[in-house]
Wavefront OBJ file of the C-alpha trace (Angstrom):
o trace
v -5.566 -10.640 19.139
v -2.868 -13.195 18.346
v 0.550 -11.895 17.392
v 1.068 -12.096 13.655
v 1.421 -10.339 10.346
v -0.558 -10.118 7.130
v 0.966 -8.686 3.978
v 1.104 -8.632 0.204
v 3.891 -11.150 -0.483
v 5.139 -14.292 1.320
v 8.604 -12.750 1.675
v 7.129 -9.614 3.250
v 5.223 -11.736 5.754
v 8.286 -13.888 6.491
v 10.405 -10.820 7.289
v 7.872 -9.485 9.777
v 7.401 -12.905 11.337
v 11.154 -13.235 11.800
v 11.263 -10.001 13.769
v 8.220 -10.882 15.901
v 9.810 -14.246 16.719
v 12.971 -12.416 17.773
v 10.944 -10.397 20.286
v 10.405 -7.331 18.154
v 7.494 -4.952 18.602
v 4.721 -4.378 16.076
v 6.661 -1.329 14.874
v 9.868 -3.355 14.486
v 8.085 -6.035 12.489
v 6.262 -3.487 10.334
v 9.545 -1.733 9.498
v 11.300 -4.984 8.594
v 8.320 -6.181 6.562
v 8.027 -2.875 4.722
v 11.727 -2.917 3.864
v 11.293 -6.481 2.592
v 8.327 -5.353 0.488
v 10.654 -2.816 -1.134
v 12.512 -5.841 -2.526
v 9.719 -8.378 -3.028
v 6.943 -6.017 -4.187
v 8.754 -3.503 -6.366
v 5.948 -3.641 -8.924
v 3.860 -1.872 -6.270
v 6.157 -0.054 -3.841
v 9.728 0.931 -3.076
v 12.116 2.919 -0.912
v 11.614 6.061 -2.994
v 7.853 6.187 -2.391
v 5.690 7.439 0.438
v 3.216 6.046 2.919
v 1.060 6.229 6.000
v 0.956 4.072 9.116
v -1.348 3.738 12.094
v 0.002 2.584 15.456
v -2.162 1.606 18.421
v -1.547 0.062 21.793
v -3.599 -3.002 22.702
v -6.184 -1.017 24.663
v -6.804 1.304 21.739
v -6.459 4.416 23.895
v -3.095 5.463 22.423
v -3.312 5.891 18.674
v -0.958 7.681 16.307
v -0.969 8.293 12.591
v 2.500 8.406 11.050
v 2.446 10.491 7.876
v 5.448 9.863 5.658
v 3.814 10.493 2.322
v 5.621 12.438 -0.391
v 6.163 16.199 -0.446
v 5.731 18.473 -3.441
v 9.285 19.226 -4.684
v 10.742 22.499 -5.917
v 12.169 24.305 -2.884
v 15.008 26.489 -4.170
v 14.564 25.176 -7.723
v 16.423 27.142 -10.397
v 15.800 25.090 -13.546
v 12.713 24.181 -15.571
v 11.324 20.670 -15.279
v 11.543 18.197 -18.117
v 8.197 17.497 -19.823
v 6.250 14.486 -18.597
v 5.459 11.556 -20.853
v 1.866 10.375 -21.067
v 1.227 6.657 -20.934
v -1.991 4.666 -21.319
v -2.089 1.499 -19.233
v -4.795 -1.157 -19.678
v -6.423 -1.462 -16.257
v -9.193 -3.990 -16.431
v -11.329 -3.026 -19.410
v -10.258 0.627 -19.254
v -7.238 2.519 -20.544
v -5.927 4.617 -17.655
v -3.726 7.585 -18.529
v -0.678 8.448 -16.441
v 2.116 10.991 -16.669
v 5.603 9.641 -15.990
v 9.200 10.770 -16.233
v 11.742 12.087 -13.777
v 9.763 15.309 -13.200
v 6.853 13.224 -11.859
v 8.993 12.265 -8.847
v 7.992 13.861 -5.537
v 10.130 13.974 -2.388
v 10.308 10.396 -0.983
v 9.218 9.639 2.569
v 9.545 5.885 3.143
v 13.025 5.743 4.754
v 12.293 8.683 7.072
v 8.896 7.272 8.018
v 10.231 3.823 8.852
v 13.062 5.250 10.931
v 10.602 7.443 12.861
v 8.266 4.491 13.449
v 11.176 2.473 14.799
v 12.421 5.387 16.894
v 9.023 5.864 18.561
v 7.920 2.263 19.150
v 10.753 -0.075 18.155
v 13.046 -1.981 20.482
v 15.416 -4.059 18.324
v 18.532 -2.513 16.740
v 18.020 -0.826 13.357
v 20.471 -3.110 11.504
v 18.458 -6.141 12.687
v 15.375 -4.725 10.960
v 17.202 -4.100 7.684
v 18.776 -7.565 7.606
v 15.828 -9.530 6.108
v 15.500 -7.096 3.202
v 19.252 -7.180 2.658
v 19.135 -10.991 2.375
v 16.257 -10.831 -0.081
v 18.133 -8.312 -2.203
v 21.175 -10.572 -2.248
v 19.336 -13.831 -2.984
v 16.466 -12.650 -5.198
v 12.780 -13.335 -4.666
v 10.251 -15.507 -6.483
v 7.553 -13.657 -8.443
v 4.082 -14.860 -7.342
v 1.179 -15.093 -9.815
v -0.610 -11.865 -8.847
v 2.603 -9.848 -9.082
v 3.396 -11.382 -12.473
v -0.065 -10.351 -13.656
v 0.457 -6.813 -12.387
v 3.894 -6.658 -14.016
v 2.416 -7.696 -17.362
v -0.123 -4.887 -17.076
v 2.529 -2.297 -16.119
v 5.248 -3.539 -18.470
v 5.245 -0.326 -20.573
v 6.669 1.601 -17.610
v 8.435 -1.177 -15.683
v 10.636 -2.021 -18.689
v 11.638 1.562 -19.502
v 15.329 2.454 -19.373
v 17.113 0.584 -16.576
v 13.962 -1.365 -15.688
v 14.288 -3.618 -18.733
v 17.362 -5.311 -17.243
v 15.464 -6.106 -14.034
v 11.975 -7.014 -15.220
v 12.721 -8.343 -18.706
v 16.222 -9.862 -18.505
v 17.269 -11.289 -21.850
v 14.272 -9.578 -23.444
v 11.635 -11.767 -21.744
v 9.242 -10.309 -19.185
v 9.382 -12.119 -15.855
v 6.562 -14.570 -15.223
v 5.156 -16.313 -12.153
v 7.767 -18.579 -10.592
v 10.727 -16.648 -12.007
v 13.254 -15.091 -9.658
v 13.312 -11.304 -9.507
v 16.927 -10.186 -9.128
v 17.765 -6.594 -8.223
v 21.454 -6.656 -7.288
v 21.635 -2.918 -6.801
v 19.162 -3.132 -3.926
v 21.771 -4.984 -1.875
v 23.974 -1.885 -2.077
v 21.025 0.352 -1.222
v 20.053 -1.616 1.877
v 23.662 -1.829 2.991
v 23.739 1.974 2.921
v 20.425 2.123 4.761
v 21.851 -0.186 7.425
v 25.032 1.866 7.824
v 23.785 5.446 7.317
v 20.162 5.072 8.387
v 17.354 6.952 6.690
v 19.669 9.956 6.420
v 21.320 8.262 3.463
v 18.409 9.434 1.305
v 18.217 12.945 2.722
v 21.829 13.984 3.325
v 24.000 10.975 2.535
v 25.091 8.667 -0.264
v 21.653 7.900 -1.695
v 20.759 11.597 -1.594
v 23.801 12.448 -3.706
v 22.860 9.836 -6.304
v 19.205 10.896 -6.401
v 20.058 14.558 -6.854
v 22.561 13.744 -9.603
v 19.975 11.711 -11.526
v 17.300 14.374 -11.105
v 19.650 17.103 -12.340
v 20.762 14.999 -15.305
v 17.229 14.211 -16.506
v 15.382 17.370 -15.527
v 13.525 16.550 -12.324
v 12.466 19.004 -9.637
v 13.650 17.411 -6.367
v 16.271 19.686 -4.803
v 18.740 19.497 -1.902
v 16.439 21.888 -0.026
v 13.538 19.463 -0.512
v 15.472 16.577 1.006
v 16.782 18.668 3.879
v 13.309 19.995 4.724
v 11.434 16.678 4.648
v 9.848 15.760 7.993
v 7.663 12.900 9.171
v 4.441 14.032 10.842
v 2.983 12.118 13.792
v -0.563 13.083 14.736
v -3.728 11.707 16.251
v -5.906 9.951 13.647
v -8.536 12.383 12.404
v -11.420 10.037 11.594
v -13.509 8.109 14.109
v -16.858 6.578 13.258
v -19.300 4.017 14.608
v -20.307 0.961 12.603
v -22.103 -2.239 13.601
v -21.624 -1.480 17.292
v -17.877 -0.879 16.932
v -15.696 2.216 16.661
v -13.480 2.578 13.600
v -10.409 4.831 13.741
v -8.511 5.847 10.602
v -6.619 8.677 8.967
v -8.487 11.150 6.833
v -7.899 10.219 3.194
v -9.169 10.703 -0.339
v -10.679 7.199 -0.227
v -11.799 6.701 3.368
v -14.126 3.711 3.836
v -15.797 5.276 6.880
v -18.192 7.476 4.897
v -19.165 4.574 2.653
v -19.796 2.338 5.667
v -22.039 5.023 7.163
v -24.185 4.881 4.013
v -24.668 1.116 4.184
v -27.835 -0.368 5.648
v -27.403 -3.540 7.742
v -26.432 -6.192 5.188
v -27.099 -9.335 7.178
v -30.904 -9.366 6.605
v -30.700 -8.499 2.891
v -31.132 -10.939 0.019
v -28.214 -11.217 -2.470
v -29.691 -8.678 -4.882
v -30.450 -6.040 -2.282
v -27.014 -6.533 -0.725
v -25.227 -6.042 -4.064
v -27.199 -2.896 -4.902
v -26.642 -1.458 -1.409
v -22.892 -1.957 -1.755
v -22.789 -0.463 -5.246
v -24.739 2.616 -4.142
v -22.586 3.141 -1.037
v -19.333 2.763 -2.968
v -20.187 4.959 -5.952
v -17.685 7.767 -6.334
v -14.780 9.036 -8.411
v -12.394 6.491 -9.875
v -8.777 6.813 -8.805
v -5.956 4.426 -9.617
v -2.629 3.665 -8.013
v -0.291 0.866 -7.070
v 0.161 0.314 -3.356
v 0.841 -2.402 -0.828
v -0.264 -2.835 2.761
v 0.788 -4.835 5.806
v -0.715 -5.308 9.261
v 1.136 -6.431 12.392
v 0.111 -7.332 15.938
v 2.829 -8.035 18.514
v 2.765 -10.197 21.654
v 1.563 -7.312 23.825
v -1.335 -6.624 21.458
v 0.139 -3.448 19.987
v -0.834 -2.888 16.351
v 0.809 -1.305 13.323
v -0.913 -0.981 9.938
v 1.313 0.394 7.191
v 0.628 1.309 3.547
v 3.202 2.452 0.986
v 3.301 3.257 -2.732
v 5.432 4.486 -5.620
v 2.431 5.443 -7.693
v 2.959 3.891 -11.094
v 6.678 4.699 -10.970
v 8.429 7.314 -13.083
v 10.284 4.901 -15.368
v 13.638 6.068 -13.957
v 15.872 3.927 -11.736
v 18.563 5.229 -9.439
v 21.827 3.566 -10.443
v 23.596 1.564 -9.240
v 20.917 0.832 -6.630
v 17.937 -0.442 -8.701
v 15.644 2.040 -6.937
v 12.586 3.107 -8.954
v 11.592 6.759 -8.600
v 7.989 7.492 -7.620
v 5.565 9.175 -10.032
v 3.220 10.892 -7.575
v 3.175 14.169 -9.521
v 1.836 12.212 -12.493
v -1.025 10.617 -10.517
v -3.736 13.058 -11.610
v -6.225 12.029 -8.949
v -3.768 12.829 -6.156
v -3.581 16.446 -7.297
v -6.341 17.562 -4.941
v -5.185 21.187 -4.707
v -2.415 23.573 -5.770
v 1.087 22.103 -5.767
v 3.081 24.132 -3.254
v 6.731 23.109 -2.859
v 7.411 21.664 0.573
v 3.798 20.650 1.279
v 2.384 17.124 1.566
v 0.511 15.597 -1.309
v -2.899 14.038 -0.687
v -3.287 10.257 -0.500
v -5.929 7.550 -0.555
v -4.162 5.320 1.979
v -6.382 4.349 4.916
v -4.804 2.166 7.615
v -7.388 1.610 10.351
v -8.233 -0.185 13.579
v -11.570 -1.320 14.986
v -12.177 -0.848 18.706
v -14.484 -3.048 20.760
v -16.708 -2.165 23.684
v -15.425 -1.429 27.167
v -12.063 -3.070 27.788
v -11.970 -5.003 24.502
v -9.396 -2.648 22.975
v -8.406 -3.254 19.371
v -10.437 -6.131 17.906
v -9.449 -5.788 14.241
v -6.685 -4.033 12.314
v -6.692 -3.663 8.560
v -5.472 -1.774 5.557
v -5.631 -2.173 1.808
v -3.956 -1.413 -1.492
v -5.565 -0.432 -4.749
v -6.529 3.227 -5.218
v -10.288 3.663 -5.068
v -10.640 -0.097 -5.019
v -8.846 0.212 -1.693
v -12.021 1.738 -0.268
v -14.283 -0.833 -1.922
v -12.155 -3.710 -0.647
v -12.036 -2.444 2.927
v -15.757 -1.694 3.054
v -16.707 -5.164 1.860
v -14.309 -6.930 4.216
v -15.285 -4.825 7.240
v -18.989 -5.205 6.513
v -18.520 -8.937 6.093
v -16.813 -9.336 9.457
v -18.556 -6.731 11.621
v -22.077 -6.830 10.164
v -22.512 -10.173 8.408
v -20.564 -12.284 10.893
v -18.044 -13.813 8.496
v -14.630 -15.039 9.531
v -11.785 -12.758 8.493
v -10.327 -15.045 5.846
v -13.773 -15.746 4.387
v -14.500 -12.025 4.221
v -11.199 -11.295 2.439
v -11.604 -14.075 -0.130
v -15.288 -13.453 -0.875
v -15.917 -11.973 -4.362
v -16.084 -8.181 -4.559
v -17.677 -5.536 -6.685
v -16.527 -2.052 -7.580
v -18.692 0.660 -9.201
v -17.248 3.096 -11.746
v -19.797 5.606 -12.942
v -22.732 3.698 -14.449
v -20.785 0.441 -14.545
v -20.133 -2.031 -11.771
v -17.246 -4.466 -12.022
v -17.870 -7.846 -10.370
v -15.669 -10.801 -9.595
v -16.966 -14.329 -10.267
v -18.940 -15.938 -7.450
v -21.801 -13.452 -7.138
v -25.265 -15.001 -7.340
v -27.099 -14.445 -10.618
v -29.882 -12.793 -8.612
v -27.389 -10.180 -7.410
v -26.189 -9.441 -10.935
v -29.778 -9.208 -12.172
v -30.590 -6.755 -9.371
v -27.589 -4.579 -10.281
v -28.716 -4.507 -13.913
v -32.271 -3.650 -12.850
v -30.875 -0.774 -10.768
v -29.355 0.705 -13.922
v -25.779 -0.554 -13.691
v -23.811 -1.890 -16.635
v -22.586 -5.150 -15.051
v -19.063 -6.078 -16.152
v -18.088 -9.601 -15.201
v -14.469 -10.521 -14.557
v -13.299 -14.103 -15.195
v -11.369 -14.505 -11.915
v -10.411 -12.776 -8.679
v -8.071 -9.955 -9.687
v -5.721 -7.420 -8.095
v -7.895 -4.685 -9.647
v -10.301 -5.251 -6.729
v -7.743 -4.244 -4.109
v -5.599 -6.116 -1.648
v -6.583 -6.298 2.034
v -4.305 -7.424 4.846
v -5.938 -7.728 8.246
v -5.567 -9.324 11.662
v -8.420 -10.164 14.014
v -9.019 -12.211 17.160
v -8.438 -15.572 15.455
v -5.527 -14.753 13.166
v -4.828 -12.855 9.984
v -5.676 -12.840 6.305
v -3.660 -11.699 3.308
v -5.417 -11.081 0.027
v -5.058 -13.821 -2.606
v -5.644 -11.171 -5.272
v -2.165 -9.834 -4.481
v -0.622 -13.239 -3.627
v -0.698 -12.075 -0.022
v -0.517 -14.175 3.092
v -0.658 -14.102 6.881
v 1.102 -15.892 9.719
v 0.744 -15.916 13.486
v 3.565 -16.567 15.924
v 3.874 -17.963 19.446
v 5.441 -15.896 22.174
v 9.250 -16.245 22.152
l 1 2 3 4 5 6 7 8 9 10 11 12 13 14 15 16 17 18 19 20 21 22 23 24 25 26 27 28 29 30 31 32 33 34 35 36 37 38 39 40 41 42 43 44 45 46 47 48 49 50 51 52 53 54 55 56 57 58 59 60 61 62 63 64 65 66 67 68 69 70 71 72 73 74 75 76 77 78 79 80 81 82 83 84 85 86 87 88 89 90 91 92 93 94 95 96 97 98 99 100 101 102 103 104 105 106 107 108 109 110 111 112 113 114 115 116 117 118 119 120 121 122 123 124 125 126 127 128 129 130 131 132 133 134 135 136 137 138 139 140 141 142 143 144 145 146 147 148 149 150 151 152 153 154 155 156 157 158 159 160 161 162 163 164 165 166 167 168 169 170 171 172 173 174 175 176 177 178 179 180 181 182 183 184 185 186 187 188 189 190 191 192 193 194 195 196 197 198 199 200 201 202 203 204 205 206 207 208 209 210 211 212 213 214 215 216 217 218 219 220 221 222 223 224 225 226 227 228 229 230 231 232 233 234 235 236 237 238 239 240 241 242 243 244 245 246 247 248 249 250 251 252 253 254 255 256 257 258 259 260 261 262 263 264 265 266 267 268 269 270 271 272 273 274 275 276 277 278 279 280 281 282 283 284 285 286 287 288 289 290 291 292 293 294 295 296 297 298 299 300 301 302 303 304 305 306 307 308 309 310 311 312 313 314 315 316 317 318 319 320 321 322 323 324 325 326 327 328 329 330 331 332 333 334 335 336 337 338 339 340 341 342 343 344 345 346 347 348 349 350 351 352 353 354 355 356 357 358 359 360 361 362 363 364 365 366 367 368 369 370 371 372 373 374 375 376 377 378 379 380 381 382 383 384 385 386 387 388 389 390 391 392 393 394 395 396 397 398 399 400 401 402 403 404 405 406 407 408 409 410 411 412 413 414 415 416 417 418 419 420 421 422 423 424 425 426 427 428 429 430 431 432 433 434 435 436 437 438 439 440 441 442 443 444 445 446 447 448 449 450 451 452 453 454 455 456 457 458 459 460 461 462 463 464 465
């Protein structure tokens, strides 16, 4: 595959491309791009969130999952938690209920995960990887249309407390084309450059986080920060599809099971194809705000990385403009008892596709969007591997997503497909345009990359330095 990066914002892509051009590895570029996303994509992610990454060498015979998702807090806790605030957010045609507030914040993992990724597979100096994000924090970043749309939807939480000064300066919510300015992030990234990830676990940022949590009644403790560890393991899921082998982490929204339920789509007419997808993708609805990026370096090594804040707690760490995560308020992530010090479950599914024989990695992809993450990945992978579409065509093609007896559809589906869905018993809900509700895929294949227009994403390839 050609060296390049696909991501959820032009500034995220530019940061990764800068590092690849400077001779950085896939891990280096993924770290720099992720840090940049924590400036450019703060509606969807941030330094105080968690994530998962998948790293592979070009041959596909060395694969590692890097688990830096959030931990359940409460180790050594001696005070009761403040009550959570319920919030109903319009998500498509549905009102989705969340619980927010400082006590919804779990133990962050992003800084530790990025530092571990760099330590294992990076080769450029750490400060070089932080530099692009630091520049973005200093200069501000333009809000693209999809992010403005998402901000409008999430305004009830994004404009709480300190967030109003960032996302609604002067009382007006930022719109597409406006510049998002978060001056405190420059201080935060300067600390990250100087102190490393330890700033959030035993340094300056840790002190500020613990002070805020104590003041407002959160449950993150010094013991939680001291005990947090990144886990590196072999990916647990491997499955065949369309003559290829897919490798991914085990998740709450893995696309591998759905792909195994799909019949070959290429010979089907539009109606049969739509119904087959809807049946294969039917399952519980889960929501969340995430972002994904995919990198291939000049040696063919791959890194796919997904991060999230959840909705965000509505609390910002001053003076650093860092939004606290709200993972404990994401009901559908509460897959079991909450035991302090243990990892929370996640829907993130970075994956790679292996070819036959000596082909190695032939496609790398990940997605954002809760359960729509699974739907988006399944439709893109089926389009490329089964139906023979080009990667960009597969990413742009209109999607569907079933929720119970309803199926949401983007414009562009044939009327025969919509009629077939209705005949199969689905309540067909038409959307007027492509929308970030349907997930955001970033992928790289043999002929380049594709970033999802639904998230104002992009992709770039780079020549060998």
